[in-house]
C-alpha positions as semicolon CSV with decimal commas, in nm:
position;residue;x (nm);y (nm);z (nm)
1;X;7,408;0,962;9,892
2;X;7,767;0,875;9,785
3;X;7,884;0,861;9,434
4;X;7,910;0,485;9,418
5;X;7,551;0,453;9,527
6;X;7,434;0,708;9,269
7;X;7,622;0,506;8,994
8;X;7,474;0,174;9,101
9;X;7,118;0,314;9,118
10;X;7,159;0,537;8,793
11;X;6,916;0,333;8,579
12;X;6,656;0,324;8,864
13;X;6,691;0,704;8,895
14;X;6,635;0,727;8,526
15;X;6,314;0,527;8,561
16;X;6,193;0,763;8,828
17;X;6,263;1,063;8,606
18;X;6,083;0,900;8,314
19;X;5,773;0,861;8,537
20;X;5,790;1,230;8,621
21;X;5,827;1,325;8,255
22;X;5,537;1,099;8,164
23;X;5,292;1,279;8,372
24;X;5,393;1,610;8,209
25;X;5,378;1,498;7,854
26;X;5,082;1,271;7,919
27;X;4,865;1,576;7,977
28;X;4,889;1,714;7,638
29;X;4,834;1,391;7,466
30;X;4,542;1,304;7,681
31;X;4,385;1,655;7,622
32;X;4,406;1,599;7,234
33;X;4,152;1,311;7,229
34;X;3,925;1,494;7,472
35;X;3,903;1,812;7,261
36;X;3,594;1,720;7,079
37;X;3,411;1,613;7,411
38;X;3,522;1,938;7,579
39;X;3,401;2,137;7,279
40;X;3,053;1,973;7,313
41;X;3,018;1,989;7,691
42;X;3,160;2,338;7,754
43;X;3,055;2,489;7,421
44;X;3,399;2,586;7,356
45;X;3,512;2,767;7,029
46;X;3,797;2,663;6,819
47;X;4,022;2,949;6,962
48;X;3,929;2,847;7,312
49;X;4,041;2,489;7,254
50;X;4,368;2,630;7,118
51;X;4,405;2,832;7,429
52;X;4,342;2,538;7,648
53;X;4,649;2,401;7,491
54;X;4,856;2,706;7,463
55;X;4,782;2,853;7,798
56;X;4,967;2,560;7,945
57;X;5,239;2,570;7,685
58;X;5,315;2,935;7,720
59;X;5,337;2,953;8,086
60;X;5,551;2,632;8,069
61;X;5,783;2,794;7,828
62;X;5,803;3,132;7,994
63;X;5,895;2,985;8,338
64;X;6,139;2,733;8,227
65;X;6,446;2,958;8,253
66;X;6,349;3,057;8,598
67;X;6,298;2,711;8,728
68;X;6,614;2,594;8,556
69;X;6,805;2,865;8,754
70;X;6,606;2,779;9,076
71;X;6,707;2,416;9,039
72;X;7,066;2,492;8,989
73;X;7,051;2,726;9,297
74;X;6,829;2,535;9,552
75;X;6,850;2,185;9,425
76;X;6,707;1,998;9,126
77;X;6,538;1,730;9,325
78;X;6,361;1,992;9,544
79;X;6,236;2,172;9,232
80;X;6,116;1,839;9,072
81;X;5,913;1,748;9,372
82;X;5,759;2,098;9,403
83;X;5,670;2,103;9,028
84;X;5,496;1,757;9,051
85;X;5,297;1,865;9,354
86;X;5,174;2,186;9,181
87;X;5,100;1,986;8,860
88;X;4,890;1,740;9,056
89;X;4,687;2,012;9,231
90;X;4,627;2,193;8,907
91;X;4,519;1,866;8,725
92;X;4,253;1,819;8,998
93;X;4,130;2,178;8,947
94;X;4,119;2,130;8,566
95;X;3,908;1,822;8,600
96;X;3,626;2,017;8,748
97;X;3,634;2,324;8,535
98;X;3,284;2,437;8,446
99;X;3,362;2,688;8,157
100;X;3,637;2,725;7,877
101;X;3,783;3,016;8,083
102;X;3,824;2,816;8,399
103;X;3,982;2,531;8,207
104;X;4,225;2,773;8,034
105;X;4,318;2,928;8,366
106;X;4,369;2,587;8,539
107;X;4,580;2,475;8,241
108;X;4,800;2,772;8,289
109;X;4,844;2,672;8,649
110;X;4,952;2,323;8,535
111;X;5,206;2,489;8,320
112;X;5,367;2,633;8,626
113;X;5,413;2,290;8,774
114;X;5,534;2,146;8,442
115;X;5,803;2,411;8,417
116;X;5,963;2,301;8,738
117;X;5,953;1,933;8,643
118;X;6,096;1,932;8,282
119;X;6,429;2,102;8,330
120;X;6,494;1,924;8,656
121;X;6,462;1,571;8,498
122;X;6,707;1,651;8,215
123;X;6,959;1,825;8,449
124;X;6,951;1,531;8,693
125;X;7,023;1,288;8,402
126;X;7,323;1,498;8,301
127;X;7,466;1,486;8,652
128;X;7,392;1,120;8,729
129;X;7,527;0,976;8,391
130;X;7,879;1,025;8,254
131;X;7,932;1,128;7,902
132;X;7,983;0,785;7,762
133;X;7,626;0,674;7,882
134;X;7,452;1,004;7,869
135;X;7,347;0,971;7,503
136;X;7,170;0,647;7,567
137;X;7,008;0,778;7,883
138;X;6,873;1,091;7,691
139;X;6,746;0,840;7,423
140;X;6,539;0,664;7,682
141;X;6,431;0,998;7,823
142;X;6,308;1,099;7,478
143;X;6,149;0,754;7,413
144;X;5,935;0,807;7,723
145;X;5,769;1,095;7,521
146;X;5,679;0,837;7,254
147;X;5,530;0,609;7,529
148;X;5,313;0,896;7,651
149;X;5,196;0,982;7,299
150;X;5,015;0,652;7,283
151;X;4,950;0,597;7,657
152;X;4,774;0,937;7,684
153;X;4,530;0,898;7,397
154;X;4,460;0,525;7,489
155;X;4,401;0,597;7,858
156;X;4,203;0,913;7,768
157;X;3,990;0,737;7,514
158;X;3,913;0,458;7,764
159;X;3,824;0,711;8,033
160;X;3,602;0,908;7,799
161;X;3,412;0,597;7,714
162;X;3,312;0,543;8,076
163;X;3,354;0,879;8,253
164;X;3,328;1,254;8,199
165;X;3,608;1,445;8,031
166;X;3,751;1,572;8,356
167;X;3,866;1,215;8,427
168;X;4,150;1,266;8,175
169;X;4,300;1,521;8,415
170;X;4,245;1,329;8,732
171;X;4,454;1,039;8,599
172;X;4,752;1,255;8,665
173;X;4,697;1,261;9,037
174;X;4,783;0,903;9,134
175;X;5,092;0,925;8,888
176;X;5,211;1,235;9,083
177;X;5,173;1,063;9,416
178;X;5,379;0,768;9,303
179;X;5,635;0,990;9,141
180;X;5,682;1,187;9,459
181;X;5,740;0,880;9,674
182;X;5,997;0,736;9,436
183;X;6,185;1,065;9,391
184;X;6,216;1,102;9,769
185;X;6,353;0,739;9,789
186;X;6,591;0,728;9,498
187;X;6,689;1,063;9,337
188;X;6,997;1,247;9,458
189;X;7,005;1,613;9,526
190;X;7,248;1,827;9,308
191;X;7,288;2,191;9,257
192;X;7,530;2,456;9,112
193;X;7,789;2,574;9,367
194;X;7,792;2,931;9,203
195;X;7,438;2,974;9,100
196;X;7,314;3,281;8,892
197;X;7,074;3,547;9,020
198;X;6,714;3,543;8,920
199;X;6,583;3,763;8,638
200;X;6,206;3,841;8,683
201;X;6,219;4,120;8,430
202;X;6,329;3,890;8,158
203;X;6,083;3,631;8,253
204;X;5,801;3,876;8,239
205;X;5,904;4,004;7,898
206;X;5,923;3,655;7,756
207;X;5,569;3,563;7,880
208;X;5,419;3,880;7,756
209;X;5,598;3,865;7,417
210;X;5,501;3,499;7,359
211;X;5,135;3,547;7,466
212;X;5,079;3,841;7,250
213;X;5,243;3,675;6,949
214;X;5,037;3,354;6,976
215;X;4,717;3,548;7,062
216;X;4,751;3,746;6,744
217;X;4,809;3,428;6,533
218;X;4,514;3,249;6,680
219;X;4,291;3,543;6,637
220;X;4,393;3,584;6,278
221;X;4,296;3,216;6,206
222;X;3,958;3,269;6,380
223;X;3,878;3,599;6,202
224;X;4,025;3,466;5,870
225;X;4,212;3,806;5,829
226;X;4,542;3,973;5,904
227;X;4,411;4,321;5,854
228;X;4,219;4,357;6,181
229;X;4,397;4,588;6,418
230;X;4,361;4,332;6,699
231;X;4,533;4,066;6,491
232;X;4,823;4,261;6,350
233;X;4,860;4,473;6,660
234;X;4,897;4,177;6,877
235;X;5,124;3,993;6,652
236;X;5,368;4,294;6,595
237;X;5,346;4,380;6,966
238;X;5,453;4,034;7,053
239;X;5,748;4,050;6,817
240;X;5,845;4,388;6,956
241;X;5,840;4,261;7,306
242;X;6,041;3,963;7,222
243;X;6,303;4,184;7,048
244;X;6,307;4,393;7,374
245;X;6,350;4,060;7,570
246;X;6,659;3,976;7,365
247;X;6,808;4,327;7,395
248;X;6,748;4,317;7,774
249;X;6,906;3,976;7,815
250;X;7,216;4,075;7,617
251;X;7,265;4,360;7,866
252;X;7,171;4,182;8,194
253;X;7,436;4,061;8,429
254;X;7,207;3,781;8,531
255;X;6,993;3,688;8,226
256;X;6,724;3,429;8,231
257;X;6,845;3,335;7,880
258;X;7,213;3,345;7,834
259;X;7,225;3,482;7,469
260;X;7,597;3,399;7,460
261;X;7,513;3,024;7,421
262;X;7,373;3,092;7,083
263;X;7,726;3,186;6,965
264;X;7,794;2,810;6,954
265;X;7,659;2,705;6,604
266;X;7,601;2,343;6,734
267;X;7,398;2,472;7,022
268;X;7,210;2,716;6,788
269;X;7,131;2,456;6,535
270;X;7,021;2,198;6,770
271;X;6,773;2,411;6,961
272;X;6,644;2,557;6,636
273;X;6,591;2,209;6,509
274;X;6,404;2,092;6,828
275;X;6,179;2,403;6,789
276;X;6,115;2,345;6,422
277;X;6,028;1,973;6,453
278;X;5,791;2,038;6,744
279;X;5,633;2,311;6,532
280;X;5,555;2,061;6,265
281;X;5,462;1,764;6,494
282;X;5,221;1,930;6,746
283;X;5,055;2,131;6,482
284;X;4,995;1,813;6,284
285;X;4,862;1,625;6,584
286;X;4,612;1,900;6,665
287;X;4,426;1,868;6,320
288;X;4,467;1,490;6,303
289;X;4,262;1,441;6,613
290;X;3,960;1,618;6,443
291;X;4,018;1,424;6,123
292;X;4,008;1,094;6,297
293;X;3,716;1,158;6,526
294;X;3,483;1,372;6,310
295;X;3,572;1,276;5,942
296;X;3,660;0,904;6,014
297;X;3,408;0,872;6,296
298;X;3,661;0,703;6,533
299;X;3,584;0,700;6,919
300;X;3,840;0,871;7,145
301;X;3,994;0,526;7,230
302;X;4,013;0,425;6,863
303;X;4,182;0,763;6,790
304;X;4,434;0,685;7,069
305;X;4,513;0,339;6,914
306;X;4,571;0,505;6,577
307;X;4,886;0,681;6,724
308;X;5,030;0,341;6,846
309;X;5,265;0,316;6,545
310;X;5,406;0,662;6,627
311;X;5,474;0,559;6,977
312;X;5,624;0,223;6,884
313;X;5,859;0,371;6,632
314;X;5,967;0,659;6,860
315;X;6,019;0,424;7,155
316;X;6,226;0,178;6,957
317;X;6,441;0,414;6,749
318;X;6,513;0,659;7,031
319;X;6,692;0,403;7,229
320;X;6,907;0,315;6,919
321;X;6,976;0,663;6,810
322;X;7,303;0,702;7,024
323;X;7,444;0,389;6,850
324;X;7,354;0,536;6,511
325;X;7,517;0,869;6,599
326;X;7,836;0,691;6,707
327;X;7,842;0,512;6,367
328;X;7,730;0,778;6,118
329;X;7,764;1,109;6,301
330;X;7,503;1,350;6,447
331;X;7,452;1,540;6,129
332;X;7,361;1,237;5,907
333;X;7,132;1,083;6,173
334;X;6,944;1,405;6,250
335;X;6,907;1,509;5,884
336;X;6,785;1,152;5,796
337;X;6,527;1,179;6,077
338;X;6,403;1,523;5,966
339;X;6,382;1,390;5,618
340;X;6,148;1,110;5,745
341;X;5,932;1,365;5,929
342;X;5,889;1,571;5,610
343;X;5,804;1,260;5,413
344;X;5,542;1,161;5,667
345;X;5,389;1,510;5,648
346;X;5,382;1,503;5,270
347;X;5,195;1,167;5,295
348;X;4,938;1,335;5,535
349;X;4,894;1,598;5,269
350;X;4,710;1,347;5,051
351;X;4,463;1,201;5,307
352;X;4,097;1,186;5,210
353;X;3,780;1,077;5,382
354;X;3,833;0,715;5,259
355;X;4,219;0,696;5,291
356;X;4,305;0,328;5,379
357;X;4,383;0,257;5,741
358;X;4,729;0,119;5,654
359;X;4,829;0,442;5,491
360;X;4,760;0,638;5,801
361;X;4,938;0,398;6,029
362;X;5,242;0,397;5,802
363;X;5,259;0,770;5,801
364;X;5,244;0,780;6,176
365;X;5,510;0,511;6,205
366;X;5,745;0,700;5,966
367;X;5,691;1,027;6,162
368;X;5,766;0,853;6,490
369;X;6,088;0,692;6,353
370;X;6,206;1,030;6,223
371;X;6,148;1,228;6,539
372;X;6,322;0,944;6,723
373;X;6,636;1,014;6,519
374;X;6,612;1,392;6,576
375;X;6,540;1,458;6,943
376;X;6,790;1,246;7,129
377;X;7,099;1,363;6,934
378;X;6,984;1,713;6,921
379;X;6,912;1,715;7,291
380;X;7,253;1,544;7,377
381;X;7,424;1,817;7,165
382;X;7,245;2,096;7,353
383;X;7,338;1,951;7,695
384;X;7,696;1,883;7,585
385;X;7,739;2,247;7,483
386;X;7,674;2,386;7,839
387;X;7,888;2,337;8,154
388;X;7,770;2,037;8,360
389;X;7,697;2,259;8,667
390;X;7,457;2,469;8,463
391;X;7,267;2,172;8,334
392;X;6,937;2,330;8,458
393;X;6,982;2,630;8,233
394;X;7,083;2,412;7,938
395;X;6,775;2,189;7,998
396;X;6,557;2,499;8,021
397;X;6,669;2,639;7,685
398;X;6,620;2,294;7,528
399;X;6,272;2,251;7,665
400;X;6,173;2,617;7,602
401;X;6,241;2,564;7,233
402;X;6,018;2,249;7,233
403;X;5,733;2,432;7,407
404;X;5,757;2,754;7,193
405;X;5,787;2,546;6,873
406;X;5,482;2,340;6,972
407;X;5,276;2,643;7,077
408;X;5,352;2,825;6,751
409;X;5,277;2,511;6,558
410;X;4,935;2,472;6,708
411;X;4,874;2,850;6,663
412;X;5,010;2,901;6,318
413;X;4,892;2,569;6,161
414;X;4,574;2,596;6,352
415;X;4,525;2,945;6,200
416;X;4,605;2,826;5,847
417;X;4,347;2,545;5,896
418;X;4,081;2,773;6,035
419;X;4,125;3,034;5,757
420;X;4,113;2,773;5,475
421;X;3,814;2,600;5,633
422;X;3,612;2,917;5,700
423;X;3,665;3,027;5,341
424;X;3,551;2,693;5,215
425;X;3,221;2,676;5,415
426;X;3,099;3,026;5,384
427;X;2,827;2,919;5,127
428;X;2,742;2,588;5,318
429;X;2,655;2,756;5,649
430;X;2,396;2,953;5,463
431;X;2,155;2,663;5,524
432;X;2,200;2,723;5,898
433;X;1,999;2,967;6,117
434;X;2,136;3,315;6,074
435;X;2,231;3,362;6,436
436;X;2,482;3,067;6,439
437;X;2,641;3,095;6,105
438;X;2,955;3,292;6,202
439;X;3,029;3,056;6,493
440;X;2,951;2,757;6,288
441;X;3,202;2,844;6,024
442;X;3,483;2,852;6,269
443;X;3,568;2,481;6,274
444;X;3,441;2,138;6,160
445;X;3,329;2,045;6,504
446;X;3,109;2,357;6,549
447;X;2,970;2,331;6,195
448;X;2,866;1,959;6,252
449;X;2,721;2,052;6,595
450;X;2,504;2,339;6,444
451;X;2,402;2,118;6,151
452;X;2,284;1,837;6,387
453;X;2,082;2,099;6,590
454;X;1,929;2,241;6,274
455;X;1,857;1,880;6,124
456;X;2,064;1,954;5,809
457;X;2,363;1,710;5,860
458;X;2,317;1,541;5,516
459;X;2,337;1,889;5,336
460;X;2,635;2,004;5,532
461;X;2,850;1,704;5,589
462;X;3,010;1,654;5,230
463;X;3,108;2,023;5,167
464;X;3,224;2,068;5,518
465;X;3,449;1,773;5,506
466;X;3,591;1,888;5,176
467;X;3,674;2,224;5,315
468;X;3,825;2,065;5,615
469;X;4,047;1,832;5,417
470;X;4,153;2,114;5,192
471;X;4,279;2,299;5,508
472;X;4,456;1,978;5,631
473;X;4,633;1,944;5,310
474;X;4,768;2,303;5,331
475;X;4,865;2,251;5,696
476;X;5,055;1,914;5,625
477;X;5,250;2,060;5,334
478;X;5,340;2,363;5,534
479;X;5,467;2,135;5,827
480;X;5,658;1,945;5,565
481;X;5,824;2,258;5,437
482;X;5,926;2,343;5,800
483;X;6,081;1,992;5,845
484;X;6,270;2,035;5,510
485;X;6,401;2,375;5,620
486;X;6,530;2,195;5,940
487;X;6,728;1,955;5,704
488;X;6,909;2,245;5,561
489;X;6,986;2,395;5,911
490;X;7,140;2,062;6,047
491;X;7,330;2,002;5,731
492;X;7,498;2,336;5,742
493;X;7,568;2,376;6,110
494;X;7,589;2,039;6,283
495;X;7,929;1,858;6,294
496;X;7,996;1,541;6,088
497;X;8,100;1,201;6,215
498;X;8,439;1,295;6,361
499;X;8,340;1,628;6,525
500;X;8,192;1,680;6,865
501;X;8,006;1,973;7,008
502;X;8,220;2,242;7,156
503;X;8,149;2,402;7,490
504;X;7,931;2,708;7,474
505;X;8,117;3,044;7,464
506;X;8,015;3,332;7,678
507;X;8,163;3,687;7,603
508;X;8,378;3,534;7,329
509;X;8,566;3,273;7,562
510;X;8,475;2,915;7,650
511;X;8,319;2,903;7,981
512;X;8,533;2,736;8,243
513;X;8,373;2,427;8,408
514;X;8,310;2,444;8,779
515;X;8,302;2,152;9,014
516;X;7,959;2,014;9,082
517;X;7,844;2,016;9,438
518;X;7,858;1,688;9,626
519;X;7,532;1,491;9,590
520;X;7,346;1,407;9,912
């Protein structure tokens, strides 16, 4: 495929890449509305639900570096198609899981496919679009996440009203088939003419470290203590392995993560901001699903529709963010977006059982508008800071921070919520049969399930809802504090209106650009 043809087809190519991204992001948003149903049908605990989310996320994050390098070496279109194929197969397996353990394993397999898809889409955009159009293209790429935020819950809710919970995974299969056909037809191949070597040692260390860290955090929330040896041992062990990972990568001649990229303050601030905003956002979405379905009594479909303002705001403002950056500068736009995210989380810190519907919808809209003014400019800054022929590696770092931030958000904020909730219902569960009290105190869903079986719903509902909302308030304010910290980071390190991101430095000198291979 010649350069003129690629240029003429660039927006169609972007559309295909958006479809590919949709199926990956759709999966997490679909799963959110199905959590309550899965908990009931598979008798899953709170920690098992968190692992159903995080097994996908951790494998996804751990393999992004490797698949970014594989795409640069063997071809990004090839990796994109392989990733979609694996993702479709794993989705079908997840749909028929008969236990929480099987679902967690299948979700981890889905993470392998997603790790090949995500960096390839952004790397292809970087190579298809010239710098003057790249910001707008990335804004549309980010906006597709907003579309999936509402499309996933609405589709999932509609499916759950007619079919079993596994149907929310089967919906991925036809999307994968369509995506593969369109990619083969439209998307050009591209690769790095001087690709780096693979780094299996670094990849293994990153996966082990992240898994131990998140496991320790989740167990701490479930056990409502940090003094248990399993909790602090796993957490400290994870931090130690991650420190070893950084040490190993700094000395490797072919690192999975080029630590030298972080010497560029714009690059470092951008990826940190991406991680922090996903920490706050995904952790918030996790508890809001239970609030809407259990406390407010909404169906899965109604819960999905509640996220519509978030999706609308993100879709609209993401496409306008490049214009705002050109006028006001990346620092002002990103700081304003983070401020809106913090404001929305503060608003969620005051929700109660009878909070008006308009209040919730407005909070979701403000959060969507805020994230829409953070993700596109931060992502554009990350991709501008790496040489074009290494777009796969730059995309991998960007998306790793998204996934790690999201995994830690679900784990940390979920642990805070679990600890606060367990402490608030210790007396309430005393009316339940002795054999189920400990499990019933783990989460609002398990408490209400046990209360229904024991016929004491009226005695348990009020105190349980109060304990849950107390935990929600803590989590929302903690998320707001993280977003506020991000405002400080971008204010200090991101350039003003007249500055532009400098290329990343490796070993103290700017990395010389190499010519991109001819696209076929």
